[in-house]
C-alpha positions, 0 to 999 in steps of 0.5 A, a space after each residue: 090136896 089134904 094136910 094129913 101126913 104133911 110136915 106141918 101136920 106132924 109139927 102141929 100135932 106135937 103141940 097137942 092142940 095148943 100152939 104157943 103164942 109167939 112160937 115159930 109155928 104161930 108165926 108161920 100160921 100168921 104168915 100163911 093166913 095173912 098172905 104176907 109170905 111174898 113181902 117177907 121173902 122180898 125183905 129177906 132177899 133185900 137184906 141178904 143182898 145188902 149184906 152181900 153187897 156190904 161184904 163185897 164193898 168191905 173186901 174191895 176197900 180192904 184190898 181183897 183176900 190173898 188166896 195163898 195166905 194160910 196155905 202150907 208149903 206142902 199144899 202149895 207144891 202139890 198144885 
């Protein structure tokens, strides 16, 4: 499997051989070279789960949402 014609090859070609230190492309190269993608995926999954859980907890403590709130009278009659 070659890399010619891939999105990564096209992206790298825009740097004209010099990938800027600290750029997103450099970070992606480091992740690919070290094999840390599964770890980063796990951290992202845990973070998004924590945010989702905190949001659900906050909504339940607040009393949830009123689905009719913000609806105009004409929208309510159409349903």
